[in-house]
Backbone as CSV, one residue per row, in Angstrom:
resi,resn,N_x,N_y,N_z,CA_x,CA_y,CA_z,C_x,C_y,C_z
1,MET,0.952,-1.305,-0.112,-0.136,0.241,-0.067,1.207,1.227,0.000
2,GLU,0.542,2.103,-1.098,1.536,3.029,-0.952,0.450,4.610,-0.769
3,LEU,1.010,5.627,-0.616,0.302,6.853,-0.219,-0.533,7.548,-1.766
4,SER,0.617,6.903,-2.960,0.057,7.263,-4.200,-1.027,6.836,-4.445
5,GLN,-1.496,5.618,-4.036,-3.043,4.557,-4.084,-3.616,5.371,-3.200
6,LEU,-3.504,5.953,-2.067,-4.284,6.189,-1.187,-4.910,7.819,-1.682
7,ARG,-4.126,8.663,-2.798,-4.216,9.920,-2.995,-5.333,9.577,-4.135
8,MET,-4.903,8.120,-5.111,-5.780,8.039,-5.940,-7.266,7.748,-5.696
9,VAL,-7.529,6.897,-4.859,-8.821,6.726,-4.006,-9.627,7.639,-3.549
10,LYS,-8.967,8.816,-2.980,-9.437,9.713,-2.373,-9.814,10.835,-3.505
11,ALA,-9.173,10.707,-4.708,-9.544,11.425,-5.621,-10.994,10.835,-6.354
12,VAL,-10.934,9.408,-6.724,-12.024,8.977,-7.324,-13.054,8.896,-6.631
13,ALA,-12.808,8.871,-5.153,-14.364,8.770,-4.179,-14.763,10.555,-4.260
14,GLU,-14.038,11.374,-4.540,-14.529,12.652,-4.310,-15.030,13.278,-5.781
15,CYS,-14.368,12.487,-6.991,-14.701,12.885,-8.197,-15.713,12.290,-8.920
16,GLY,-15.984,10.751,-8.502,-16.813,10.082,-8.969,-16.979,9.228,-10.100
17,SER,-15.148,9.672,-10.843,-15.039,9.037,-12.211,-13.474,8.881,-12.008
18,ILE,-13.036,7.712,-12.796,-11.453,7.696,-12.821,-11.040,8.888,-13.677
19,ALA,-11.671,8.942,-14.881,-11.200,10.363,-15.650,-11.075,11.170,-15.017
20,ARG,-11.906,12.044,-14.225,-12.028,13.159,-13.658,-10.847,13.025,-12.316
21,ALA,-10.649,11.957,-12.003,-9.368,11.970,-11.157,-8.250,11.851,-11.550
22,ALA,-8.223,11.458,-12.903,-7.068,11.520,-13.690,-6.604,12.838,-13.701
23,ARG,-7.596,14.034,-14.337,-6.994,15.207,-14.467,-6.540,15.701,-13.196
24,GLN,-7.472,15.580,-12.446,-6.986,16.605,-10.913,-5.808,16.168,-10.718
25,LEU,-5.280,14.466,-10.976,-3.925,13.956,-10.060,-2.842,14.373,-11.301
26,HIS,-3.332,14.745,-12.568,-2.692,14.645,-13.731,-1.605,13.820,-13.965
27,CYS,-2.425,12.355,-14.545,-2.019,11.182,-14.709,-2.970,10.691,-15.773
28,VAL,-2.558,9.107,-16.444,-3.208,9.064,-17.152,-4.416,7.931,-16.426
29,PRO,-5.639,7.753,-16.807,-6.992,6.790,-16.340,-6.112,5.473,-16.275
30,SER,-5.559,5.269,-16.946,-5.178,3.633,-16.773,-4.449,3.425,-15.778
31,ASN,-3.380,4.507,-15.439,-2.571,4.028,-14.396,-3.416,4.105,-12.859
32,ILE,-4.339,4.946,-12.541,-5.086,4.852,-11.551,-5.799,3.580,-11.329
33,THR,-6.481,3.025,-12.802,-7.098,2.032,-12.992,-6.309,0.996,-12.217
34,THR,-5.165,0.445,-12.764,-4.004,-0.305,-12.524,-3.964,-0.393,-10.941
35,ARG,-3.522,1.102,-10.314,-3.177,0.968,-8.721,-4.102,0.510,-7.941
36,ILE,-5.613,1.095,-7.991,-6.438,0.910,-7.302,-7.132,-0.653,-7.628
37,LYS,-6.928,-1.301,-8.629,-7.059,-2.725,-9.071,-5.689,-3.490,-7.763
38,GLN,-4.589,-3.152,-7.712,-3.909,-3.746,-6.982,-3.575,-3.504,-5.749
39,LEU,-4.500,-2.335,-5.390,-4.762,-2.094,-3.657,-5.815,-2.839,-3.457
40,GLU,-6.919,-2.772,-4.161,-8.406,-3.769,-3.939,-7.665,-5.420,-3.940
41,SER,-6.804,-5.575,-4.694,-6.442,-7.126,-4.503,-5.652,-7.676,-3.275
42,GLU,-4.734,-6.307,-2.665,-3.951,-6.482,-1.469,-5.372,-6.412,-0.101
43,LEU,-6.202,-5.516,-0.655,-6.855,-5.739,0.577,-7.920,-6.682,0.590
44,GLY,-8.240,-7.286,-0.402,-9.116,-8.509,-0.706,-10.711,-7.990,-0.660
45,THR,-10.974,-6.967,-1.282,-11.959,-6.235,-1.186,-12.327,-5.111,-2.270
46,ALA,-13.438,-5.013,-3.041,-13.720,-4.035,-3.809,-14.083,-2.712,-3.297
47,LEU,-13.340,-1.550,-3.777,-13.520,-0.347,-2.804,-14.592,0.561,-3.679
48,PHE,-14.878,0.316,-5.319,-15.669,0.971,-5.755,-16.576,0.191,-6.776
49,THR,-18.052,0.318,-6.835,-18.531,-0.473,-7.562,-19.131,0.423,-9.004
50,ARG,-19.194,-0.145,-9.945,-19.339,0.709,-11.132,-20.707,1.075,-11.075
51,SER,-21.535,2.721,-11.524,-22.603,3.048,-11.567,-22.836,4.126,-12.852
52,GLY,-23.332,3.395,-13.738,-23.491,3.999,-15.052,-22.158,4.126,-15.615
53,ARG,-21.917,5.397,-15.764,-20.222,5.852,-16.460,-19.579,5.878,-15.318
54,GLY,-20.154,6.113,-14.134,-19.042,6.477,-13.285,-18.672,5.488,-12.062
55,LEU,-18.341,5.794,-10.879,-18.086,4.683,-9.853,-18.618,5.008,-8.724
56,ARG,-19.327,4.311,-7.884,-19.585,4.810,-6.303,-18.846,4.024,-5.617
57,ILE,-18.584,4.763,-4.579,-17.559,3.690,-3.340,-18.675,2.939,-2.591
58,SER,-18.214,1.764,-2.715,-18.766,0.774,-1.721,-18.697,1.003,-0.379
59,ALA,-19.506,-0.069,0.416,-19.440,0.085,1.880,-18.092,-0.115,2.626
60,ALA,-17.009,-1.264,1.934,-15.604,-1.099,2.472,-14.825,0.062,2.171
61,GLY,-15.299,0.577,0.905,-14.475,1.978,0.472,-15.045,2.870,1.572
62,LEU,-15.865,3.073,2.033,-16.356,4.210,2.768,-15.571,4.003,3.945
63,VAL,-15.400,2.721,4.517,-14.440,2.555,5.632,-13.293,2.807,5.617
64,PHE,-12.709,2.334,4.085,-11.719,2.784,3.982,-11.126,4.459,3.870
65,ILE,-11.884,4.960,3.002,-11.607,6.432,2.747,-11.406,7.169,4.039
66,GLY,-12.044,6.947,4.831,-12.217,7.315,6.682,-10.613,7.120,6.850
67,TYR,-10.017,6.503,6.798,-8.910,6.012,7.289,-7.520,6.525,6.058
68,THR,-7.992,6.442,5.000,-7.305,7.422,4.023,-7.034,8.786,4.280
69,GLU,-8.477,9.486,4.560,-8.109,10.431,4.785,-7.406,11.065,6.245
70,GLN,-7.773,10.327,6.997,-6.815,10.386,8.421,-5.294,10.539,7.948
71,ILE,-4.741,9.531,7.286,-3.571,9.017,6.982,-2.899,10.130,6.262
72,LEU,-3.596,10.419,4.807,-3.237,11.566,4.316,-3.034,13.121,5.023
73,THR,-3.782,13.062,6.113,-3.847,14.268,7.025,-2.507,14.329,7.716
74,LEU,-2.096,13.219,8.168,-1.290,12.803,9.032,-0.063,12.923,8.445
75,VAL,0.471,12.817,7.228,1.367,13.102,6.278,1.763,14.293,6.078
76,GLU,0.754,15.056,5.584,0.565,16.376,5.729,1.113,17.457,6.927
77,GLN,0.659,16.552,8.263,0.846,17.339,9.349,2.284,16.977,9.804
78,ALA,3.058,16.039,9.422,4.397,15.164,9.431,5.186,16.158,8.668
79,LYS,4.926,16.899,7.993,6.086,17.412,6.766,6.067,18.869,7.415
80,ARG,4.783,19.716,7.990,4.796,20.810,8.544,5.338,20.518,9.818
81,ALA,5.457,19.792,10.618,5.851,19.632,11.945,7.462,19.748,12.048
82,VAL,8.038,19.484,10.886,9.919,19.324,10.829,10.065,20.675,10.443
83,GLN,8.954,21.598,9.996,9.378,22.769,9.498,8.495,23.902,9.992
84,PRO,8.369,24.213,11.454,7.027,24.497,12.267,7.587,26.370,11.961
85,GLN,8.403,26.783,11.597,8.648,28.181,11.393,8.965,28.718,10.109
86,ALA,8.379,27.680,8.869,8.864,27.956,7.853,7.963,29.266,7.522
87,VAL,8.084,29.756,6.352,7.065,30.779,5.916,5.958,29.992,4.936
88,PRO,4.882,30.189,5.213,3.543,29.370,4.427,3.730,28.973,3.171
89,THR,3.854,28.191,2.951,3.434,27.641,1.683,2.562,26.447,0.914
90,GLY,2.030,26.068,-0.250,1.573,25.129,-0.364,0.309,25.293,-0.788
91,THR,-0.837,24.336,-0.516,-2.274,24.732,-1.169,-3.136,24.922,0.280
92,LEU,-4.045,25.681,0.414,-4.545,26.053,1.595,-6.171,26.104,0.648
93,ARG,-6.838,25.239,1.311,-8.208,25.118,0.975,-9.250,25.547,1.975
94,ILE,-9.927,27.018,1.264,-10.855,27.549,2.586,-12.099,27.865,1.793
95,GLY,-13.224,27.537,2.700,-14.563,27.509,1.977,-15.543,28.879,2.847
96,ALA,-16.145,29.037,2.287,-17.041,30.466,3.174,-18.286,30.380,2.555
97,ILE,-19.272,30.987,3.325,-20.751,30.811,2.784,-20.585,32.214,1.773
98,GLU,-21.592,32.376,1.344,-21.851,33.425,-0.253,-21.397,34.864,0.409
99,SER,-22.444,35.362,1.830,-22.489,36.410,1.901,-20.851,37.008,2.280
100,CYS,-20.122,35.865,2.904,-18.751,36.470,3.510,-17.772,36.400,2.322
101,ALA,-18.032,35.544,1.400,-17.054,35.358,0.151,-16.866,36.590,-0.731
102,THR,-18.594,36.951,-1.284,-18.496,38.172,-1.801,-18.499,39.558,-0.750
103,GLY,-19.116,39.414,0.227,-19.060,40.998,0.770,-17.904,41.011,1.894
104,ARG,-17.076,40.151,2.140,-16.511,40.546,3.146,-14.801,40.098,2.797
105,LEU,-14.953,39.136,2.170,-13.391,38.353,1.562,-12.353,39.035,0.530
106,PRO,-12.890,39.494,-0.525,-12.157,40.075,-1.636,-10.972,40.685,-1.126
107,SER,-10.824,42.046,-0.147,-10.198,42.639,-0.211,-8.791,41.808,0.648
108,LEU,-9.803,40.804,1.819,-8.502,40.289,2.270,-7.796,39.183,1.943
109,LEU,-8.726,38.583,0.754,-7.882,37.491,-0.164,-6.661,38.183,-1.012
110,ALA,-7.016,39.559,-1.445,-5.821,40.467,-2.159,-4.701,40.279,-1.274
111,THR,-4.854,41.147,0.174,-3.868,40.728,0.918,-3.276,39.600,1.468
112,PHE,-3.893,38.526,1.671,-2.963,37.293,1.880,-2.084,36.810,0.773
113,HIS,-2.561,37.015,-0.791,-1.972,37.005,-1.531,-0.790,37.862,-1.515
114,GLN,-0.958,38.834,-1.286,0.612,39.593,-1.318,1.405,39.586,-0.282
115,ARG,1.061,39.024,0.817,1.811,38.485,2.039,2.502,37.258,1.633
116,TYR,1.712,36.345,1.469,2.423,34.775,1.106,1.879,34.635,-0.217
117,PRO,2.940,34.719,-1.027,2.837,34.543,-2.611,3.078,32.940,-2.425
118,HIS,3.736,32.176,-2.041,3.966,30.786,-1.963,3.118,30.329,-1.616
119,VAL,1.902,30.313,-0.907,0.516,29.851,-0.964,-0.371,29.835,-2.350
120,GLN,-1.030,28.576,-2.465,-2.070,28.627,-3.513,-3.321,28.322,-2.563
121,LEU,-4.009,29.403,-2.447,-5.498,29.378,-2.023,-6.339,29.308,-2.908
122,GLU,-7.287,28.128,-2.364,-8.407,27.595,-3.085,-9.502,27.903,-2.475
123,LEU,-10.654,28.993,-2.723,-11.778,29.358,-2.212,-13.017,28.556,-2.590
124,VAL,-13.882,27.954,-1.890,-15.368,27.552,-2.568,-16.292,27.968,-1.398
125,THR,-17.397,28.374,-1.958,-18.645,28.841,-1.628,-19.576,27.724,-1.439
126,GLY,-20.261,27.615,-0.234,-21.523,26.956,-0.214,-22.072,26.856,1.229
127,GLN,-23.018,25.803,1.702,-23.673,26.303,2.158,-23.053,25.631,3.946
128,TRP,-23.719,26.152,4.959,-22.901,25.896,6.127,-22.716,24.422,6.690
129,ALA,-23.829,23.454,6.225,-24.130,22.385,6.190,-22.615,21.669,5.595
130,GLN,-22.608,21.959,4.098,-21.450,21.281,3.524,-20.141,21.571,4.091
131,LEU,-20.032,22.955,4.370,-19.024,23.305,4.505,-18.061,22.673,5.539
132,LEU,-18.880,22.792,6.636,-18.344,21.929,7.931,-18.200,20.433,7.416
133,ASP,-18.885,19.742,6.917,-18.562,18.579,6.792,-17.315,18.488,5.893
134,ASP,-17.052,18.942,5.083,-15.646,19.367,4.133,-14.768,19.323,5.492
135,VAL,-14.672,20.234,6.235,-13.441,20.321,6.935,-13.440,19.395,8.018
136,LEU,-14.660,18.529,8.297,-14.663,17.604,9.313,-14.170,16.536,8.648
137,HIS,-13.955,16.357,7.144,-13.360,15.066,6.440,-12.163,15.407,5.688
138,HIS,-11.674,16.925,6.222,-10.359,16.975,5.562,-10.604,17.428,4.211
139,ARG,-11.378,18.106,3.373,-11.522,18.392,2.264,-11.316,19.958,2.147
140,LEU,-11.628,20.485,3.150,-11.132,22.005,3.575,-10.377,22.046,4.613
141,ASP,-9.103,23.179,4.667,-8.320,23.320,6.099,-9.178,24.202,6.793
142,GLY,-10.291,24.861,6.342,-10.882,25.609,7.536,-11.989,26.447,6.774
143,ALA,-13.161,26.933,7.532,-14.302,27.627,6.725,-14.783,28.673,7.731
144,VAL,-15.833,29.664,7.206,-16.080,30.802,7.589,-17.611,30.372,7.560
145,VAL,-18.210,30.142,8.470,-19.677,30.173,8.662,-20.393,31.122,9.712
146,ALA,-21.816,30.877,9.324,-22.379,31.803,10.538,-23.595,31.027,11.500
147,VAL,-23.036,30.086,11.843,-23.667,29.016,12.698,-22.949,28.594,13.772
148,ASP,-23.676,28.330,14.951,-23.226,27.841,16.464,-22.706,26.355,15.667
149,VAL,-21.221,25.965,16.082,-20.651,24.730,15.763,-20.588,23.722,16.767
150,ASP,-21.272,22.577,16.892,-21.491,21.763,17.999,-20.931,20.496,17.869
151,GLN,-19.623,20.067,17.335,-18.971,19.074,16.630,-17.482,18.903,17.390
152,PRO,-17.422,17.960,18.407,-16.099,17.858,19.148,-14.938,17.709,18.516
153,LYS,-14.977,17.803,16.940,-13.970,17.694,16.382,-13.620,18.716,15.524
154,LEU,-14.348,19.766,15.675,-14.094,20.912,14.891,-13.918,21.921,15.999
155,SER,-12.931,22.770,16.013,-12.678,23.959,16.573,-13.161,25.383,15.885
156,THR,-13.244,26.194,16.498,-13.849,27.631,16.287,-13.487,28.601,16.794
157,THR,-13.376,29.936,16.280,-12.984,31.346,16.835,-13.884,32.091,16.356
158,ALA,-14.628,33.126,16.858,-15.536,34.266,16.682,-14.768,35.504,15.764
159,LEU,-15.419,35.449,14.925,-15.122,36.502,13.925,-15.403,37.916,14.068
160,TYR,-16.818,38.135,13.691,-17.468,39.106,13.094,-18.665,39.266,13.284
161,HIS,-19.726,40.297,13.565,-20.954,40.410,13.925,-21.262,40.780,12.358
162,GLU,-22.295,40.277,11.596,-22.846,40.761,10.583,-24.046,41.409,10.634
163,GLU,-24.097,42.787,10.504,-25.364,43.708,10.741,-26.233,43.142,9.331
164,LEU,-27.631,43.116,9.639,-28.748,42.748,8.804,-29.551,43.888,8.556
165,VAL,-29.960,44.071,7.570,-30.989,45.139,6.875,-32.215,44.754,6.319
166,ILE,-32.988,45.344,6.417,-34.256,44.797,5.403,-33.940,45.930,4.032
167,ILE,-33.988,45.344,2.808,-33.875,46.191,1.460,-35.190,46.175,0.405
168,ALA,-35.572,47.221,-0.113,-37.226,46.999,-0.895,-36.340,48.267,-2.100
169,GLY,-37.291,47.817,-3.296,-36.694,48.606,-4.574,-36.529,50.204,-4.430
170,ALA,-36.110,50.837,-4.936,-35.809,51.981,-5.017,-37.267,53.034,-5.149
171,GLN,-37.911,52.188,-6.177,-39.093,52.716,-6.168,-40.600,52.126,-5.505
172,ALA,-40.284,51.229,-4.882,-41.282,50.578,-3.921,-41.791,51.607,-3.204
173,ALA,-43.104,51.499,-2.493,-43.808,52.250,-1.505,-42.498,52.120,-0.188
174,PRO,-42.462,53.252,0.651,-41.519,53.127,2.041,-42.064,52.107,3.274
175,LEU,-41.340,51.390,3.662,-41.349,50.610,4.573,-41.728,51.531,5.884
176,THR,-42.545,52.090,6.467,-42.824,53.437,7.614,-42.855,52.687,8.596
177,SER,-43.467,51.283,8.701,-43.685,50.507,9.774,-43.656,49.034,9.611
178,LEU,-43.757,48.433,10.653,-43.463,46.687,10.458,-45.103,46.376,9.935
179,HIS,-45.583,47.179,10.039,-47.335,46.347,9.482,-47.591,46.694,8.047
180,ASP,-46.051,47.559,7.340,-46.029,47.280,5.818,-45.427,46.309,5.391
181,VAL,-44.835,45.355,6.393,-44.013,44.280,5.615,-44.809,43.136,4.832
182,PRO,-46.073,42.968,5.269,-46.896,41.741,5.037,-47.556,42.514,3.499
183,GLN,-47.303,43.518,3.320,-47.854,43.892,1.939,-46.286,43.777,0.614
184,HIS,-45.473,42.900,1.373,-44.666,42.609,0.006,-44.039,41.255,-0.089
185,THR,-43.935,40.928,-1.398,-43.289,39.339,-1.338,-42.015,39.600,-0.393
186,VAL,-41.621,38.207,0.044,-40.200,38.024,0.772,-39.277,37.412,0.343
187,PHE,-38.286,37.893,-0.228,-37.228,36.707,-1.222,-36.214,36.520,-0.024
188,MET,-35.959,35.044,0.116,-35.083,34.669,1.138,-34.078,33.113,0.416
189,TRP,-33.099,33.027,1.456,-32.423,31.647,1.366,-33.300,30.195,1.494
190,PRO,-32.820,29.414,0.838,-33.705,28.064,1.361,-33.694,27.924,3.089
191,ARG,-34.220,26.841,3.332,-34.308,26.670,4.709,-32.582,26.174,5.308
192,GLY,-32.022,26.386,6.306,-30.962,26.050,6.747,-29.774,27.259,6.601
193,CYS,-30.371,28.241,6.275,-29.420,29.327,5.934,-29.496,30.127,7.259
194,PRO,-28.681,30.646,8.091,-28.939,31.414,9.212,-29.173,32.880,8.827
195,TYR,-29.243,33.429,7.659,-30.202,34.985,7.365,-31.157,34.405,7.253
196,ARG,-32.031,33.386,6.984,-33.206,33.058,6.657,-33.820,32.678,7.980
197,ALA,-33.283,32.372,9.159,-33.692,32.149,10.216,-33.459,33.093,10.952
198,ALA,-32.604,33.958,11.014,-32.859,35.401,11.421,-34.289,36.382,11.061
199,LEU,-34.638,35.865,9.847,-35.339,36.816,9.370,-37.163,35.972,9.571
200,GLU,-37.145,34.569,9.719,-37.879,33.938,10.283,-38.343,34.121,11.984
201,ASN,-37.507,34.250,12.404,-37.555,35.014,13.746,-38.118,36.019,14.090
202,TRP,-37.926,37.064,13.295,-38.135,38.295,13.296,-39.997,38.407,12.859
203,LEU,-40.248,37.537,11.735,-41.251,38.205,11.390,-42.237,36.946,12.367
204,ASP,-41.898,36.062,13.081,-42.801,35.262,13.857,-42.896,36.143,14.999
205,THR,-41.753,36.692,15.515,-42.062,37.472,16.672,-43.129,38.518,16.838
206,HIS,-43.130,39.097,15.485,-43.980,40.597,15.431,-45.354,40.056,14.834
207,GLN,-45.279,38.573,14.321,-46.517,38.005,13.905,-46.932,38.665,12.519
208,LEU,-46.048,38.879,11.569,-45.828,39.102,10.484,-46.027,37.714,9.425
209,ASP,-47.161,37.818,8.829,-47.756,36.738,7.665,-47.261,37.189,6.282
210,THR,-46.189,36.663,5.725,-45.540,37.175,4.447,-45.695,35.970,3.415
211,HIS,-45.772,36.374,1.919,-45.644,35.211,0.987,-43.957,35.579,0.706
212,LYS,-43.589,34.206,0.802,-42.048,34.180,0.686,-41.676,33.569,-0.551
213,ILE,-40.920,33.921,-1.037,-39.983,32.809,-2.513,-38.376,32.625,-2.422
214,THR,-38.160,31.481,-2.391,-36.874,30.664,-1.868,-36.002,31.229,-3.308
215,TYR,-34.507,31.912,-3.182,-33.419,31.563,-3.908,-32.409,31.518,-3.416
216,ALA,-31.486,30.514,-3.779,-30.081,30.243,-3.444,-29.055,30.860,-4.026
217,ASN,-29.254,32.146,-4.043,-28.089,33.194,-4.295,-28.373,34.832,-4.215
218,TRP,-27.276,35.117,-3.611,-27.818,36.739,-2.927,-27.981,37.758,-4.303
219,GLY,-27.351,37.152,-5.209,-27.626,38.028,-6.802,-28.506,38.066,-7.143
220,SER,-29.543,36.831,-6.962,-30.916,36.892,-7.906,-31.706,37.782,-6.704
221,ILE,-31.331,37.268,-5.588,-32.663,37.901,-4.423,-32.442,39.733,-4.368
222,ILE,-31.063,39.948,-4.632,-30.990,41.305,-4.496,-31.355,42.098,-6.030
223,GLY,-31.375,41.418,-6.881,-31.952,41.761,-8.293,-33.366,42.080,-8.329
224,CYS,-33.972,41.072,-7.851,-35.434,40.939,-7.880,-35.919,42.074,-7.109
225,VAL,-35.290,42.212,-5.857,-35.724,43.391,-4.993,-35.127,44.690,-5.769
226,SER,-34.317,44.771,-6.334,-34.022,46.128,-7.186,-34.943,46.218,-8.358
227,ALA,-35.634,45.496,-9.176,-36.676,45.559,-9.659,-37.946,45.895,-9.397
228,GLY,-38.219,46.260,-8.113,-39.393,46.042,-7.431,-40.252,44.902,-7.343
229,ALA,-39.536,43.560,-6.939,-40.268,42.246,-6.973,-41.093,42.224,-5.502
230,GLY,-40.503,42.688,-4.338,-40.758,42.730,-3.203,-39.049,43.281,-2.641
231,ILE,-39.203,42.398,-1.078,-38.108,42.623,-0.060,-37.534,41.829,0.358
232,ALA,-36.248,42.008,0.984,-35.662,40.796,1.456,-34.744,41.600,2.705
233,LEU,-34.416,40.353,3.754,-33.289,40.634,4.670,-31.984,40.181,3.923
234,VAL,-30.863,41.165,3.990,-29.382,40.924,3.804,-28.643,40.961,4.245
235,PRO,-27.133,40.473,4.446,-26.100,41.415,5.439,-25.814,42.413,4.954
236,GLN,-25.022,43.150,5.400,-24.973,44.624,5.229,-23.694,44.508,4.103
237,GLY,-22.777,43.565,4.599,-21.288,43.387,3.758,-21.794,43.346,2.471
238,MET,-23.162,42.726,1.910,-23.391,42.408,0.713,-23.439,43.775,0.271
239,LEU,-24.088,44.647,0.724,-24.601,45.889,0.288,-23.339,46.669,-0.028
240,GLU,-22.371,46.892,0.665,-21.375,47.550,0.835,-20.702,47.066,-0.308
241,HIS,-20.292,45.981,-0.422,-19.905,45.441,-1.687,-20.194,45.604,-2.954
242,LEU,-21.585,45.826,-3.063,-22.444,46.196,-4.490,-22.348,47.558,-4.795
243,GLY,-22.526,48.362,-3.229,-22.098,49.957,-3.601,-23.713,50.665,-4.272
244,SER,-23.322,51.686,-4.983,-24.451,52.276,-5.911,-24.774,51.463,-6.696
245,SER,-24.434,50.033,-7.016,-25.154,49.576,-8.142,-26.500,48.791,-7.710
246,ALA,-26.232,48.616,-6.385,-27.898,47.615,-5.907,-28.826,49.027,-5.560
247,GLN,-29.997,49.146,-6.693,-30.723,50.291,-6.273,-31.806,49.616,-5.290
248,VAL,-31.662,50.012,-4.244,-32.631,49.635,-3.414,-32.347,50.846,-2.089
249,THR,-33.616,50.594,-1.272,-33.755,51.550,-0.248,-33.475,50.630,1.003
250,ARG,-32.677,51.140,2.219,-32.423,50.079,3.021,-33.127,50.647,4.483
251,TYR,-33.709,49.560,5.169,-34.161,50.090,6.441,-33.935,48.837,7.411
252,GLY,-33.352,49.795,8.507,-32.993,49.149,9.683,-34.221,49.039,10.936
253,PHE,-34.087,48.053,11.460,-35.015,47.582,12.671,-34.322,46.948,13.782
254,ASN,-34.317,47.811,15.078,-33.803,46.993,16.439,-33.870,45.827,16.318
255,ALA,-34.695,45.286,16.320,-35.238,43.620,16.516,-34.422,42.633,15.819
256,LEU,-33.566,43.321,14.256,-32.885,42.331,13.839,-31.361,42.241,14.359
257,THR,-31.187,41.228,14.963,-30.040,40.736,15.772,-28.853,40.545,14.499
258,PRO,-27.857,41.045,14.962,-26.317,40.534,13.846,-26.214,39.310,14.271
259,VAL,-25.688,38.432,12.999,-25.115,37.200,13.224,-23.498,37.099,13.282
260,LEU,-23.513,36.438,14.071,-21.990,36.129,14.384,-21.506,35.120,13.271
261,ASN,-20.879,35.755,12.862,-19.685,34.727,11.702,-18.314,34.152,12.366
262,ARG,-17.962,32.928,12.306,-16.787,32.251,12.586,-16.014,31.551,11.601
263,PHE,-14.752,31.423,11.877,-13.862,30.329,11.480,-13.584,28.875,11.906
264,VAL,-13.952,28.120,11.456,-14.071,26.682,11.864,-12.622,25.987,11.165
265,TRP,-12.050,24.866,11.482,-11.002,24.239,11.561,-11.120,22.992,12.024
266,HIS,-10.440,21.789,11.884,-10.454,20.686,12.290,-9.538,20.743,13.386
267,SER,-10.128,20.259,14.465,-9.060,20.373,15.940,-8.152,19.722,15.716
268,GLU,-7.917,18.247,14.949,-6.826,17.359,14.977,-5.951,17.307,13.923
269,SER,-5.865,18.819,13.291,-5.144,18.848,11.900,-3.634,19.540,12.276
270,GLY,-3.712,19.646,13.697,-2.322,20.003,13.954,-1.914,21.324,13.308
271,SER,-0.304,21.793,13.307,0.070,22.984,13.415,-0.233,23.033,11.757
272,HIS,-0.434,24.178,10.990,-0.985,24.644,9.732,-0.231,26.161,9.405
273,GLY,0.949,26.032,9.039,1.132,27.734,8.589,0.440,28.781,7.931
274,ALA,-0.275,27.891,6.549,-0.930,28.820,5.770,-2.277,29.344,6.402
275,ARG,-3.216,28.096,6.996,-4.232,28.203,7.635,-4.340,29.241,8.715
276,ASP,-3.197,29.033,9.665,-3.317,29.961,11.037,-2.867,31.464,10.488
277,ALA,-1.955,31.571,9.407,-2.138,32.846,8.713,-3.625,33.420,7.994
278,PHE,-3.938,32.799,7.586,-5.536,33.327,7.014,-6.145,33.699,8.078
279,ALA,-5.947,32.757,9.146,-6.991,32.892,10.357,-6.441,34.044,10.946
280,ALA,-5.525,34.166,11.281,-4.696,35.170,11.921,-5.473,36.851,10.884
281,LEU,-5.229,36.478,9.913,-5.576,38.125,8.805,-7.278,38.171,8.793
282,LEU,-7.989,37.233,8.983,-9.541,37.182,9.345,-9.651,38.132,10.559
283,THR,-8.774,37.789,11.449,-8.820,38.731,12.893,-8.472,39.961,12.567
284,GLU,-7.323,39.738,12.036,-6.630,41.531,11.857,-7.468,42.545,11.254
285,GLN,-8.461,41.781,9.708,-9.384,42.959,9.073,-10.902,42.633,9.419
286,LEU,-11.177,41.512,9.875,-12.616,41.175,9.951,-13.211,41.355,11.526
287,GLY,-12.196,41.099,12.189,-12.674,40.452,13.970,-13.188,42.164,14.251
288,ASP,-14.126,41.674,14.995,-14.970,42.733,16.062,-15.077,41.793,17.551
289,VAL,-14.609,40.605,17.629,-14.853,39.674,18.748,-13.103,39.476,19.163
290,ALA,-13.085,39.776,20.470,-11.627,39.168,21.009,-11.499,37.777,20.531
291,PRO,-9.922,37.874,19.671,-9.766,36.521,19.131,-9.325,35.177,20.713
292,ALA,-9.599,33.991,20.417,-9.323,33.057,21.295,-8.482,32.198,20.711
293,GLY,-7.755,32.522,19.753,-6.554,31.858,19.184,-7.077,30.896,18.308
294,PHE,-5.925,29.929,17.653,-5.994,29.376,16.253,-5.334,27.588,16.990
295,ASN,-5.005,27.753,17.936,-4.282,26.126,18.186,-5.313,25.134,18.585
């Protein structure tokens, strides 16, 4: 059993096909097929089953991939452990919810690339549940989410409170009181979004019954509101990023509690120079909460 075989198994499991895994690993598909068959022969069990044109991981493969992720993570930790004071290098995989990635991270990412030019930073966006699962299974080195995290293998540090505002089209009738809200269609993210939860709690608290439309994209939500189709609750950072291009009127209500955003990483991942540098920069540029440390 070799590390290269483990990397191939992990790539095929993530990509769902040998062809896509080969492109990710920069090798020919036949090499992956041969090496995985050799590994399966050594283990005495199949790690994948055919599913149409792709591959699906088997029950034994699911067990094996858990150990594979741990082994590959330990290998990276071992490399970092012998050079703890080295300048951050290598690949850094960061995830973020869309509101943070769009509204808060662009200038921070520019600063990070200037400070650490030898780090290859990969940024992905997603909903918080998927991001936490990716960190838990070492597919991401860290992520910014806007929910409480109750998972013993994940460590967190509080970053900043995202202010929330109600927006309406610039030409729409003004919201002079809470009682005007039910007259409008409300655009919101799908269930599970912390900002949707904040909006629904606010509506329920004030017993406001509204017609709701669900879109999983802030650009679409703000675009519909700008066109006069309804109202929405959005993070302040999104509006700051869009500036005058968002043709909307903003309304603040005292009962809209800011949402705390956190940085999350795997508690067993050990020292990680690039991740720790990124986390420190998050606190430096975005933090409005006293840092609790990243170790």
